[in-house]
A tleap script that builds the chain and sets N, CA, C and O, in Angstrom:
source leaprc.protein.ff14SB
mol = sequence {
  NPHE GLN CYS SER SER THR CYS ALA GLY GLY
  PHE GLN ARG ARG VAL VAL VAL CYS GLN ASP
  GLU ASN GLY TYR THR ALA ASN ASN CYS ASP
  GLU LYS SER LYS PRO MET GLU GLN ARG SER
  CYS GLU SER GLY PRO CYS PRO GLN TRP ALA
  TYR GLY ASN TRP GLY GLU CYS THR LYS PRO
  CYS GLY SER GLY THR ARG THR ARG LEU VAL
  VAL CYS GLN CARG
}
set mol.1.N position { 229.317 -18.268 345.347 }
set mol.1.CA position { 230.084 -16.491 345.516 }
set mol.1.C position { 231.125 -16.883 343.903 }
set mol.1.O position { 231.417 -17.889 343.257 }
set mol.2.N position { 231.391 -15.387 343.832 }
set mol.2.CA position { 232.465 -15.445 342.111 }
set mol.2.C position { 233.719 -16.188 342.782 }
set mol.2.O position { 234.092 -16.330 343.946 }
set mol.3.N position { 234.307 -16.687 341.272 }
set mol.3.CA position { 236.047 -17.103 342.121 }
set mol.3.C position { 236.940 -15.845 342.267 }
set mol.3.O position { 237.066 -14.842 341.564 }
set mol.4.N position { 237.557 -16.277 343.511 }
set mol.4.CA position { 238.549 -14.743 343.542 }
set mol.4.C position { 239.514 -14.268 342.572 }
set mol.4.O position { 240.138 -13.211 342.670 }
set mol.5.N position { 239.600 -15.121 341.616 }
set mol.5.CA position { 240.534 -14.726 340.677 }
set mol.5.C position { 240.211 -15.089 338.957 }
set mol.5.O position { 239.818 -16.196 338.588 }
set mol.6.N position { 240.443 -14.024 338.104 }
set mol.6.CA position { 240.022 -14.779 336.840 }
set mol.6.C position { 240.932 -15.541 336.420 }
set mol.6.O position { 240.445 -16.389 335.672 }
set mol.7.N position { 242.398 -15.683 336.584 }
set mol.7.CA position { 243.053 -16.887 336.120 }
set mol.7.C position { 243.760 -16.981 337.452 }
set mol.7.O position { 243.882 -16.209 338.403 }
set mol.8.N position { 244.300 -18.550 337.100 }
set mol.8.CA position { 244.973 -19.133 337.625 }
set mol.8.C position { 244.805 -19.100 339.759 }
set mol.8.O position { 244.729 -18.061 340.415 }
set mol.9.N position { 244.795 -20.231 340.220 }
set mol.9.CA position { 244.773 -20.293 341.327 }
set mol.9.C position { 243.607 -19.482 342.386 }
set mol.9.O position { 243.830 -18.789 343.379 }
set mol.10.N position { 242.449 -19.825 341.819 }
set mol.10.CA position { 241.531 -18.839 342.838 }
set mol.10.C position { 240.687 -19.785 343.538 }
set mol.10.O position { 240.846 -21.005 343.543 }
set mol.11.N position { 239.532 -18.956 344.288 }
set mol.11.CA position { 239.065 -20.053 345.144 }
set mol.11.C position { 237.763 -19.267 345.169 }
set mol.11.O position { 237.738 -18.052 344.971 }
set mol.12.N position { 236.491 -20.132 345.464 }
set mol.12.CA position { 235.146 -20.280 346.058 }
set mol.12.C position { 234.735 -19.993 347.130 }
set mol.12.O position { 235.649 -20.342 347.877 }
set mol.13.N position { 233.711 -19.453 347.915 }
set mol.13.CA position { 233.068 -19.676 349.016 }
set mol.13.C position { 231.873 -19.775 348.892 }
set mol.13.O position { 231.233 -19.096 348.088 }
set mol.14.N position { 231.318 -20.724 349.744 }
set mol.14.CA position { 229.800 -20.380 350.087 }
set mol.14.C position { 229.312 -20.439 351.326 }
set mol.14.O position { 230.226 -20.451 352.150 }
set mol.15.N position { 228.539 -20.470 351.667 }
set mol.15.CA position { 227.973 -20.651 353.309 }
set mol.15.C position { 227.118 -21.670 353.285 }
set mol.15.O position { 226.174 -21.881 352.523 }
set mol.16.N position { 227.753 -22.625 354.684 }
set mol.16.CA position { 227.035 -23.899 354.979 }
set mol.16.C position { 226.424 -23.678 356.326 }
set mol.16.O position { 227.151 -23.390 357.277 }
set mol.17.N position { 225.457 -23.766 356.427 }
set mol.17.CA position { 224.660 -23.632 357.912 }
set mol.17.C position { 223.350 -24.911 358.304 }
set mol.17.O position { 222.571 -25.374 357.471 }
set mol.18.N position { 223.395 -25.230 359.596 }
set mol.18.CA position { 222.481 -26.159 359.853 }
set mol.18.C position { 221.351 -25.887 360.175 }
set mol.18.O position { 221.150 -25.341 361.259 }
set mol.19.N position { 220.638 -26.101 359.584 }
set mol.19.CA position { 218.929 -25.885 359.538 }
set mol.19.C position { 218.097 -27.205 359.906 }
set mol.19.O position { 218.514 -28.346 359.707 }
set mol.20.N position { 216.600 -26.813 360.592 }
set mol.20.CA position { 215.815 -27.871 360.741 }
set mol.20.C position { 214.966 -27.872 359.025 }
set mol.20.O position { 215.273 -27.354 357.952 }
set mol.21.N position { 213.889 -28.665 359.445 }
set mol.21.CA position { 213.370 -28.989 358.112 }
set mol.21.C position { 212.562 -27.579 358.088 }
set mol.21.O position { 212.136 -27.276 356.973 }
set mol.22.N position { 212.343 -26.861 358.921 }
set mol.22.CA position { 211.661 -25.375 358.985 }
set mol.22.C position { 212.399 -24.063 358.417 }
set mol.22.O position { 212.004 -22.953 358.060 }
set mol.23.N position { 213.555 -24.646 358.490 }
set mol.23.CA position { 214.553 -23.600 357.578 }
set mol.23.C position { 215.130 -22.758 358.785 }
set mol.23.O position { 215.813 -21.757 358.567 }
set mol.24.N position { 214.831 -23.199 360.087 }
set mol.24.CA position { 215.694 -22.515 361.513 }
set mol.24.C position { 216.837 -22.953 361.950 }
set mol.24.O position { 217.180 -24.059 362.367 }
set mol.25.N position { 217.349 -22.046 361.822 }
set mol.25.CA position { 218.950 -22.595 362.581 }
set mol.25.C position { 219.018 -23.850 363.228 }
set mol.25.O position { 217.968 -24.195 363.769 }
set mol.26.N position { 219.932 -24.587 363.310 }
set mol.26.CA position { 219.743 -25.979 364.603 }
set mol.26.C position { 221.424 -26.034 364.676 }
set mol.26.O position { 222.246 -25.225 364.244 }
set mol.27.N position { 221.593 -27.162 365.313 }
set mol.27.CA position { 222.899 -27.470 366.099 }
set mol.27.C position { 222.965 -28.753 366.419 }
set mol.27.O position { 223.769 -29.146 367.265 }
set mol.28.N position { 222.178 -29.523 365.819 }
set mol.28.CA position { 222.407 -31.456 365.542 }
set mol.28.C position { 222.987 -31.686 364.332 }
set mol.28.O position { 223.072 -32.899 364.138 }
set mol.29.N position { 223.493 -30.929 363.292 }
set mol.29.CA position { 224.072 -31.705 362.364 }
set mol.29.C position { 225.026 -32.330 362.227 }
set mol.29.O position { 226.020 -31.784 362.707 }
set mol.30.N position { 225.266 -33.674 361.576 }
set mol.30.CA position { 226.415 -33.995 361.944 }
set mol.30.C position { 227.875 -33.648 361.113 }
set mol.30.O position { 228.229 -33.897 359.960 }
set mol.31.N position { 228.434 -33.075 362.055 }
set mol.31.CA position { 229.600 -32.248 361.623 }
set mol.31.C position { 230.698 -33.048 360.418 }
set mol.31.O position { 231.416 -32.444 359.621 }
set mol.32.N position { 230.574 -34.599 360.567 }
set mol.32.CA position { 231.228 -35.231 359.626 }
set mol.32.C position { 230.686 -35.222 357.920 }
set mol.32.O position { 231.209 -35.693 356.910 }
set mol.33.N position { 229.663 -34.615 358.091 }
set mol.33.CA position { 228.732 -34.959 356.606 }
set mol.33.C position { 228.524 -33.446 356.440 }
set mol.33.O position { 227.380 -33.226 356.042 }
set mol.34.N position { 229.258 -32.322 356.614 }
set mol.34.CA position { 229.315 -31.176 356.707 }
set mol.34.C position { 229.523 -30.962 354.990 }
set mol.34.O position { 230.461 -31.584 354.491 }
set mol.35.N position { 228.907 -30.337 354.332 }
set mol.35.CA position { 229.386 -30.152 352.970 }
set mol.35.C position { 230.987 -28.840 353.058 }
set mol.35.O position { 231.282 -28.107 354.003 }
set mol.36.N position { 231.737 -28.998 351.641 }
set mol.36.CA position { 232.531 -28.084 351.950 }
set mol.36.C position { 232.151 -26.317 351.521 }
set mol.36.O position { 231.434 -25.827 350.649 }
set mol.37.N position { 233.007 -25.722 352.591 }
set mol.37.CA position { 232.754 -24.557 352.169 }
set mol.37.C position { 233.456 -23.250 351.384 }
set mol.37.O position { 233.207 -22.048 351.295 }
set mol.38.N position { 234.316 -24.025 350.948 }
set mol.38.CA position { 235.501 -23.412 349.894 }
set mol.38.C position { 236.055 -24.369 348.832 }
set mol.38.O position { 236.315 -25.511 349.210 }
set mol.39.N position { 236.266 -24.049 347.567 }
set mol.39.CA position { 236.989 -25.085 346.604 }
set mol.39.C position { 237.630 -24.131 345.661 }
set mol.39.O position { 237.367 -22.943 345.477 }
set mol.40.N position { 238.554 -24.917 345.081 }
set mol.40.CA position { 239.627 -24.170 344.279 }
set mol.40.C position { 238.783 -23.814 342.799 }
set mol.40.O position { 238.097 -24.695 342.282 }
set mol.41.N position { 238.897 -22.468 342.186 }
set mol.41.CA position { 238.205 -22.892 340.836 }
set mol.41.C position { 239.665 -22.573 339.998 }
set mol.41.O position { 240.089 -21.455 340.290 }
set mol.42.N position { 240.170 -23.004 339.426 }
set mol.42.CA position { 241.419 -22.878 338.343 }
set mol.42.C position { 240.308 -22.091 337.185 }
set mol.42.O position { 239.150 -22.463 336.996 }
set mol.43.N position { 240.780 -21.280 336.698 }
set mol.43.CA position { 240.905 -20.203 335.503 }
set mol.43.C position { 241.172 -20.226 334.285 }
set mol.43.O position { 240.651 -19.628 333.344 }
set mol.44.N position { 242.352 -21.235 334.350 }
set mol.44.CA position { 243.510 -21.287 332.988 }
set mol.44.C position { 244.508 -20.333 333.912 }
set mol.44.O position { 244.451 -19.888 335.058 }
set mol.45.N position { 245.640 -20.238 332.595 }
set mol.45.CA position { 246.380 -19.122 333.188 }
set mol.45.C position { 246.936 -17.843 332.803 }
set mol.45.O position { 246.879 -17.378 331.665 }
set mol.46.N position { 247.502 -17.271 333.853 }
set mol.46.CA position { 247.114 -15.633 333.711 }
set mol.46.C position { 247.967 -15.134 332.490 }
set mol.46.O position { 248.913 -15.824 332.111 }
set mol.47.N position { 247.624 -13.834 331.801 }
set mol.47.CA position { 248.165 -13.248 331.502 }
set mol.47.C position { 249.998 -13.270 331.380 }
set mol.47.O position { 250.681 -13.713 332.303 }
set mol.48.N position { 250.610 -12.710 330.077 }
set mol.48.CA position { 252.116 -12.831 330.705 }
set mol.48.C position { 252.362 -12.193 329.319 }
set mol.48.O position { 251.802 -12.324 328.231 }
set mol.49.N position { 253.495 -11.389 329.797 }
set mol.49.CA position { 254.244 -10.801 328.576 }
set mol.49.C position { 255.178 -10.974 327.595 }
set mol.49.O position { 256.306 -10.705 328.007 }
set mol.50.N position { 255.134 -11.350 326.354 }
set mol.50.CA position { 255.691 -11.820 325.459 }
set mol.50.C position { 256.181 -11.067 324.663 }
set mol.50.O position { 255.549 -10.477 323.787 }
set mol.51.N position { 257.831 -10.960 324.943 }
set mol.51.CA position { 258.585 -9.629 323.976 }
set mol.51.C position { 259.538 -10.648 323.044 }
set mol.51.O position { 259.647 -11.868 323.162 }
set mol.52.N position { 260.203 -9.741 322.063 }
set mol.52.CA position { 260.687 -10.026 320.954 }
set mol.52.C position { 262.284 -9.566 321.460 }
set mol.52.O position { 262.600 -8.986 322.499 }
set mol.53.N position { 263.248 -10.091 320.223 }
set mol.53.CA position { 264.765 -9.361 320.700 }
set mol.53.C position { 265.020 -7.963 320.433 }
set mol.53.O position { 264.279 -7.383 319.640 }
set mol.54.N position { 265.815 -7.449 320.900 }
set mol.54.CA position { 265.984 -5.946 320.563 }
set mol.54.C position { 266.634 -5.715 319.365 }
set mol.54.O position { 267.623 -6.335 318.974 }
set mol.55.N position { 265.962 -4.645 318.678 }
set mol.55.CA position { 266.296 -4.414 317.449 }
set mol.55.C position { 267.658 -3.823 317.328 }
set mol.55.O position { 268.429 -3.776 318.286 }
set mol.56.N position { 267.950 -3.368 316.133 }
set mol.56.CA position { 269.465 -2.448 315.797 }
set mol.56.C position { 269.181 -1.255 316.687 }
set mol.56.O position { 268.051 -0.949 317.068 }
set mol.57.N position { 270.257 -0.627 316.979 }
set mol.57.CA position { 270.415 0.967 317.396 }
set mol.57.C position { 269.840 1.918 316.598 }
set mol.57.O position { 270.077 1.585 315.437 }
set mol.58.N position { 269.257 2.850 316.622 }
set mol.58.CA position { 269.118 3.885 315.723 }
set mol.58.C position { 270.374 4.931 315.266 }
set mol.58.O position { 270.383 5.763 314.359 }
set mol.59.N position { 271.275 4.624 316.099 }
set mol.59.CA position { 272.300 5.847 315.510 }
set mol.59.C position { 273.956 4.919 315.952 }
set mol.59.O position { 274.183 4.198 316.923 }
set mol.60.N position { 274.631 5.212 315.102 }
set mol.60.CA position { 275.984 4.113 315.329 }
set mol.60.C position { 276.788 4.725 316.323 }
set mol.60.O position { 277.798 4.060 316.554 }
set mol.61.N position { 276.679 5.852 317.047 }
set mol.61.CA position { 277.548 6.613 318.347 }
set mol.61.C position { 276.543 7.689 318.780 }
set mol.61.O position { 275.677 8.333 318.188 }
set mol.62.N position { 276.981 7.635 320.003 }
set mol.62.CA position { 276.081 8.662 320.980 }
set mol.62.C position { 274.551 7.880 321.126 }
set mol.62.O position { 274.310 6.703 320.857 }
set mol.63.N position { 273.699 8.816 321.587 }
set mol.63.CA position { 272.475 7.924 322.191 }
set mol.63.C position { 271.593 7.946 321.478 }
set mol.63.O position { 271.049 8.934 320.985 }
set mol.64.N position { 271.253 6.406 321.286 }
set mol.64.CA position { 270.622 5.894 319.936 }
set mol.64.C position { 269.204 5.007 321.176 }
set mol.64.O position { 269.273 4.946 322.404 }
set mol.65.N position { 268.212 4.521 320.382 }
set mol.65.CA position { 267.621 3.921 321.054 }
set mol.65.C position { 267.138 2.267 320.354 }
set mol.65.O position { 266.658 2.201 319.223 }
set mol.66.N position { 267.320 1.227 321.076 }
set mol.66.CA position { 266.462 -0.138 320.507 }
set mol.66.C position { 265.246 -0.445 320.727 }
set mol.66.O position { 264.994 -0.239 321.915 }
set mol.67.N position { 264.252 -0.887 320.092 }
set mol.67.CA position { 263.098 -1.061 320.153 }
set mol.67.C position { 263.355 -2.604 320.375 }
set mol.67.O position { 264.393 -3.252 320.235 }
set mol.68.N position { 261.849 -3.065 320.838 }
set mol.68.CA position { 261.693 -4.339 320.684 }
set mol.68.C position { 259.855 -4.530 320.932 }
set mol.68.O position { 259.140 -3.792 321.609 }
set mol.69.N position { 259.458 -5.700 320.179 }
set mol.69.CA position { 257.847 -5.560 320.364 }
set mol.69.C position { 257.377 -6.316 321.908 }
set mol.69.O position { 257.850 -7.413 322.206 }
set mol.70.N position { 256.752 -5.851 322.497 }
set mol.70.CA position { 256.244 -6.646 323.568 }
set mol.70.C position { 254.786 -6.349 323.698 }
set mol.70.O position { 254.208 -5.263 323.683 }
set mol.71.N position { 254.198 -7.891 323.866 }
set mol.71.CA position { 252.764 -7.539 324.349 }
set mol.71.C position { 252.166 -8.818 325.252 }
set mol.71.O position { 252.576 -9.978 325.271 }
set mol.72.N position { 251.122 -8.248 325.951 }
set mol.72.CA position { 250.328 -9.280 326.812 }
set mol.72.C position { 249.757 -10.006 325.957 }
set mol.72.O position { 249.189 -9.597 324.944 }
set mol.73.N position { 249.906 -11.470 326.414 }
set mol.73.CA position { 249.273 -12.534 325.833 }
set mol.73.C position { 248.379 -13.563 327.078 }
set mol.73.O position { 248.537 -13.492 328.297 }
set mol.74.N position { 247.541 -14.385 326.418 }
set mol.74.CA position { 246.957 -15.132 327.383 }
set mol.74.C position { 247.639 -16.687 327.010 }
set mol.74.O position { 247.341 -17.670 327.688 }
savepdb mol mol.pdb
quit
């Protein structure tokens, strides 16, 4: 199956069943040799917000605004 996350700390699952040589369900498989049903799938870091410093106020008094650059980065 696909990874449960597109970044950081996801996991993949698969079905593991015990079958005989004809492909029929059996229950005499050795449990100690059973393959893993789940594994981690690290896909790199998640995107984060990057932001700059606040700019100057648009007014020397009263209600001005300040802006800053905000971007989403990998």
